Structures are given as C-alpha cells and as structure tokens.
C-alpha positions in Angstrom: -5.6 -11.6 -19.1 -5.4 -10.1 -15.5 -6.1 -6.3 -15.4 -5.1 -4.7 -12.2 -5.4 -1.0 -11.5 -3.8 0.6 -8.6 -4.5 4.0 -7.1 -3.7 6.1 -3.9 0.1 6.7 -4.1 1.7 10.0 -3.3 4.0 12.1 -1.2 3.6 12.0 2.5 5.6 13.1 5.4 7.4 10.7 7.7 4.7 9.3 10.2 2.0 10.0 7.9 -0.4 7.6 6.4 -1.6 6.5 2.8 -4.0 3.9 1.6 -3.4 2.1 -1.7 -6.3 0.6 -3.6 -6.2 -2.1 -6.3 -9.2 -3.2 -8.4 -9.6 -6.5 -10.3 -12.3 -8.2 -12.3 -14.7 -10.2 -10.2 -13.4 -13.5 -11.4 -9.9 -12.6 -10.6 -10.6 -11.2 -7.3 -12.6 -14.4 -6.5 -9.8 -17.1 -7.3 -6.6 -15.3 -7.0 -4.4 -14.5 -4.0 -3.8 -10.8 -3.8 -1.0 -8.9 -2.7 1.3 -5.9 -2.6 5.0 -5.6 -3.7 7.3 -2.7 -3.9 10.5 -1.8 -5.7 12.8 0.9 -4.6 15.4 2.3 -7.0 18.3 0.0 -7.4 16.6 -2.6 -5.3 14.8 -5.9 -6.1 11.0 -6.1 -6.1 10.0 -7.3 -2.7 6.8 -8.7 -1.0 5.0 -6.1 1.3 1.8 -8.1 2.1 -0.2 -10.7 0.6 -3.7 -12.1 1.2 -5.4 -15.3 0.2 -8.7 -15.7 -0.8 -9.8 -17.1 2.5 -8.4 -14.2 4.2 -4.9 -15.3 5.4 -2.6 -12.5 5.4 1.4 -12.3 5.7 3.5 -9.3 5.9 7.2 -8.4 5.4 8.8 -8.0 8.8 9.6 -4.4 7.9 5.9 -3.4 7.8 4.6 -5.5 10.4 2.4 -3.5 12.8 2.4 -0.6 10.5 0.8 -1.6 7.2 -2.7 -3.6 7.1 -3.9 -5.5 3.9 -7.5 -6.0 3.3 -9.9 -7.0 0.5 -13.5 -5.9 -0.2 -15.0 -8.7 -2.2 -18.1 -6.8 -2.9 -16.1 -4.1 -4.6 -13.2 -6.4 -5.9 -10.8 -4.1 -4.3 -7.7 -4.6 -2.5 -6.4 -2.1 0.0 -3.0 -1.5 1.7 -3.3 0.8 4.8 0.1 2.2 5.5 0.5 4.2 8.8 3.7 5.3 10.4 5.5 5.7 7.2 9.1 5.9 7.0 11.5 7.3 4.3 12.7 3.8 3.7 9.0 3.0 2.5 9.7 5.1 -0.5 9.2 2.8 -3.5 6.9 2.2 -6.5 4.1 -0.2 -5.1 2.7 -2.9 -7.3 -0.5 -4.9 -6.9 -0.3 -8.5 -7.7 -2.5 -11.5 -8.4 -1.1 -15.1 -8.3 -2.5 -18.6 -8.6 -0.3 -21.5 -8.7 2.8 -20.6 -10.8 1.0 -17.9 -12.4 1.5 -14.1 -11.3 0.5 -10.9 -12.8 1.1 -7.1 -11.8 -0.4 -3.8 -12.0 1.4 -0.8 -13.4 2.6 0.4 -10.0 1.9 3.6 -8.1 4.7 5.8 -6.6 4.9 6.2 -2.6 7.3 9.0 -1.5 7.9 9.5 2.2 9.9 12.8 2.7 9.9 15.9 4.7 
C-alpha cells in the first residue's frame, strides 16, 4: 500500500507563493515516479508536474516557468514550489506515485488564490 501525505496548501493572494510537500516511505520514494496533480471544482484532475526517479521533470504548459518540482531523497519528500500564483491555480492538489500501470494518490491539499 502506498501512503502519501501532503501538506502546505492554503490561501494566498495573486502573485504570491506556496510550497507543497509530500512524504512517502523510503521504498516508494526510491522506485516510483512522483508527481502533482490538481482538480478544480467541476473539472477533471490534471497533471501539474511529474518527476521520475532519475530526476527528469515535466510540467503542464500552464505552470511552466512558475512552478518547480523537486525531490529530496534523503527525506523521502517531494516538493512543489509555486510562484506567481494566479486565481486559476485554485484547486485541490494531489501528490501521486506511479510505476507502470499502477498509480496512487494522497488525500489532497487545498490551494486557494484570491485577493
């Protein structure tokens, strides 16, 4: 069973920054690709950013240049640094771990960008 724990969401003004964190077990962190997805009300869940075990990262076009995904292997923690936040970034953000056809999700953390 994959257990992912997210933290770091909250309310921020447009143009502000937040950093999300996701912790997993050492085994999961070592062999699974890790990523962040988000789901806004009434919309489908979509990829925000994903990083492989070798450090290759890919981003949704809407967040390129504003968000940065990183992983600290010593702490078994995945991060998402979100800068220049926009109201359209408002969503529940989910940490994910995937390997082959298997994927698992955290419980989600709310990010609200509003003045």
